[in-house]
N, C-alpha and C positions, 0 to 999 in steps of 0.2 A: 529457636527450636528447629531441629533437623527435619527435613522432608525426606520421605523414603519412596523407593520404587521396588517393585517385585523382581524376582530373579528373571521372570519372563520379559519384563520391561527392560531390564539391564541387558539381557541377551540380544534383544532387538536393537537397542541403542548402540551396543558395541559390536554388532554383527558377528556374534559367536553363539554357540549352542547353549541352551538352558543348562544342560549337564555340565558344560565347562564353567558356567557361572557358579553352580553349586559347588563344584570342585574348588574353585578359587575361594569361595566363602569358607569351606571346611579347612582349607590350608591357611586361613587367616591372612589372606593376601589382599582383602578389600577392607580398608579401614572403616570401623564402626558398623560393619555388616553384623546383623544379629538375627537370631531365631525368634519369630513371633508365632507361637503355637507350633505348627509343623511346617512352616514355610520361612524362607530367608527373606529379609528385607534389607535394602541397600540404600545408603544415602544418595539422594537424587543427583548430587554434585560429585559423586565418586568418579574417579577416572579409571579407565580400563587398565588393569595391571599389565606390565610388559610380560611377554611370554618368556618364562624362565627356563623353558625346555631348551635342550641343546640345539645347535644349528641344524638346519635341514640337511638331510642326506648323511649326517654323521652318526656314528654310534651314540646311543643315549645311555644315561645312567639311571633311567627311570625304573620303577618297580616293574617286574615282569608280570605278564598276564598269562593265563593258561586257558585251554579250551573249557567251555562251560558245559559240554556234553561228553559223555563217553561215546566212542564211535568205532564201529568195526573197521579195521584197517587203518586206525589212527597212526600218525607218523611220529609219535613221541619218541619211540625207541630208535628211529633213524635220523633224528635231528642232527646229531653230530656228523653224520655222513652228508646229509643234504646241505648243511650250512657251509660245507666246503665249496659249494657251487655259488654261494651268494656273491654277486658281482659289485656290491655297493661301494667297495673301496675305490672303484672307478667312478668318478663323479659324473660320468655320462649316464649312469643308470640311476634314475630318480623315481621310477615307477615300478609297481609290483602288481601282477595279476595272478589270481588263483581261481580259475574256473574249476568246477567240480570240487568246491571247497570242503564239503563234508564237515568234520569236526574242527578243521582249521588249525591243526598243530603247527604247521609251518607258518601260516598267517600270523598266529599269536607270537611265535618266536621272532618273526621279523618286526612286528609291531612293538615288541619289547626292546628290540635292539636298535632300530633305525627310525628316523623321522623323515619319511619320504614325501615327495611332492604329491603323488596320487597313488591310490590303491584301489583295486577292483576285485570283487569276489562275486561268484555266482554259483548257482546249483539249480537243478530242475525240481528239487524237493521243496515244495511251497511252504510246508510247515517249518522246515529248517530255516529257510530264508526269512520267513516271518519272525522267527525267534531272534535272528541277528538284528533285524530292523527294530523290533520292540526293545531289545537291550540298548541299542543305540539311541532310540528316540524317547522311550518312556520307561526307563529302568526302575524308577521309584514305584510306579504302579505294579510292575512285574514283581519286585521284591515283596511288596505288600501281599500279593496273591500267593506267592511261594511260601511266605511265612505262615499264612493261614493253612495252606495245604500241609506244610510240615508239622505244625502244631496239632492239627486234627489227626493226621496219620500216625504220629509217634505216640499218641496217648492211647491208641487202640491195642487190643490183644491180637494174637496172630490171626484169628478168624475174622476179627473186625477189620484188620488191615487188608485181608484178602478181599472182602466185600467192598471196601473203600476203593481199592486199586481198580477193580473191574468196573465200578461205577464211573470212576474218572476216565478209564479207557474208553468206555462207551460214549461218554460225553465228548471226549477228544475226537473220536471217529465221527460223531454227529457233526461237530464243527467242521471237520475236515471235508466230509461229504457234501456239506452245504456251502463250501468255499468261504467260510467265516474265518478270517485270519486276523486275530487281534491279540490283546494282552492275555486274555484267558487261554487262547490256543497256545500261546508261547509258554505260559505257566504250566499247562498240562503237558506240553512237550518235554519240559525239563523234569517235571515230577515223574512222569512215566520212565524217562531215561534213567533217573536216579533210583527207581524202585523196581524196574523190570529185570528179567533174567539176563545177566551178563551185560546190562546196559546196551542191549541190541536195539537197533531201529530196523524193523522188518515189516513189510506189508504183504497182504495176499493179493491175488489177481484183481480183487475189487478195490484195492487201494486202502484197505482197512489195516490199521496197526494191530498186530495179532500176537505180540510177545507176551508170554505169561509173566506173573509176578515173580520177582527174585526172592531171595531169603536173607536180605540184609537186616541186621538187628537194629542199627541206628544210622540209617543213611542221612548224609548231609544233603538235604533237598534245596535249601537256600544258602548258597555260598555268597553272602551279601558283599563281602569285601572284594571278591574277584569279579562279581557282576558289575560293581561300580567302576572298577578299574578297566574292565572290558568295554563298558559303555564309553568311557572317556577316550579309549584308544580307537573306537569305531567311528568317532564323530565325523571324520572326513573321508570315510571309506565308502566307495560306490558299492551298494548292495543290490544285486540283480537276481530275480528269480527267472531263470531262463537257461537255454541251451548254451553250452560252452562256446559255440560258434559266434554268439553275440559279442564275445570279448574282442572280436577282430577289429572293431573300430577303436578300441582303447589301446591295443597292443601296437607298439612302434619300436624304433631302434633304441629307445631309452628304457625299455621295459624288461624286467626279469619275470618270466612266467613259469609257474609250477603246475603241472597237471598230475592229479592223483585220481585216475578213473577207477571204477570198480575193477578189482583184479580179475584177470582171466583165471578160471578154475584150474587147479593142477590136475584134478581128476573129474570124472563125470559126476561124482557124488559130493565133491567138496565146494561146489559153487555157492557163493553168497553174494548175489548181485541185486537182491530185491530191496534196495533202499527206497525205491519207488516202484510203481507197477510196470515201468518200462525197463526191460532187461538190456544189459550191455554185453552183447555177444561178440563173436570174432569179427563180424562185419563192422560193428561199432568201433572195435579196436582199430581196424584198418582205416576207418574214416577219421578217427582221431589222429592217426599217424600222418595222414594226408594234410590235415589241418596244421599239425606241427610243422610240416614242410613249408606250408604257406606262410606261417608266422616267422619261420627261419629266414625266408626271403625278405622280410621286413627289417631284419637286423636285430630282432629280439634275442635275448639269452633265454634258453629254454631247458627245463629239466622235467622228465616224465618218470614216474615210478610205476612198477608193475611186478607181478609174480614172475618167477623164473620157471618156465615149463620144464627145464632140464632137471628140476628137483624130482620130477616123476618120470621123465623120458629124456635121456641124453640126446636122442635124435631129433627132438622137437626144436626147430629153429624159427618158430613163429615170429618172435620179436626181433631176432637177429635179421630176419628177412625184411620185415616191414619198416624197421629203423636202420636199414643197412647203411645209410649215408651219415649216421650219427654215431656217437661214442656210447658204448654200453659197458657199464661196470656192474659186477655182481657183488653184493654186500650181504653180510650176515644179518638175519632177522630172527625173531622168535614168533612162531605161530601160537596165538593165545586162544583163538576162538575156533574150536573144532569139536564136534559131537563125540569124536573118538579120541580119547586121551592119548592113545599111542601115536596119533598124528600131530600132537602138539610138540613143539620144540624148535631147535635151530634149523632154519632153511636158508636158501639164498633168495634175495629179491633183486630186481633190476633198477638201476638208476641210469636213465638214458639222457644224454645231453647233446646239444648241438655245438658245444665248444670244449 
């Protein structure tokens, strides 16, 4: 008679993550593994399957993953331009860092295409980084909560949905204000992102999320397939809630770094920098430029994106001056989030690199 162990016990025995064990079970790569109720059981004498993924640092053929949040300023539309800077064909570059990660469009593109030695992401938005950590470490519990939120929300009429949304927003702000960062906080972060106006994440000066409800008829609140794939990809990613400067200890001559700070407003009324209660003004942009110079001296390959002030004022050389020692390329982009529809459309954005 076969003796069995749990997925947690197998993870500890094989020195891999619980999520990786579950993935191996689902892919039928562990002989005689079986579901018992809602948990996997594995023969106690089973051997750890060999990693079938492609060799480190090489391009992979794995399924792609996508950002789990909508995010103002997301880089999905610029990926074809940004990927031209990826240095991973050179085997010297085995690490990736994305401080100021936000929605992580570039992160997930790289995770989908490459199997690197080390990856580091960070942001000062505590709720955001909590969500990354929960997806990595406890995605099953997250999916269960999201499915409950989705089922409850979608069965309501318009008025009921509105009441439900604001109840969940109030609960999220309570958890946020009391520094409770757990699975529930992460589930509410995703729920609000999927149901709020334009998928914005915006807070007031008190740090309270204050975006009104959107008008989606049938929003996908729980994208279970993508969340599971994202969880698997995040297993070996260093996830840090903190200032971008904390990445200095990680960044070295083997690292490709992408910085996507809150964009400098093109006009006095177009600014949207309130992802957190801390604003990213011109002084902060200059401090980031100095940090880029410091990381450049370490030998890292670096790319920075930002708005192009010349869209509004041809004489504005702000970024040309603070990044004078680097290469600046102007690329086409489409502005999607603006209260004035006349100001939506093609504009230029900057890609700044040290190589």
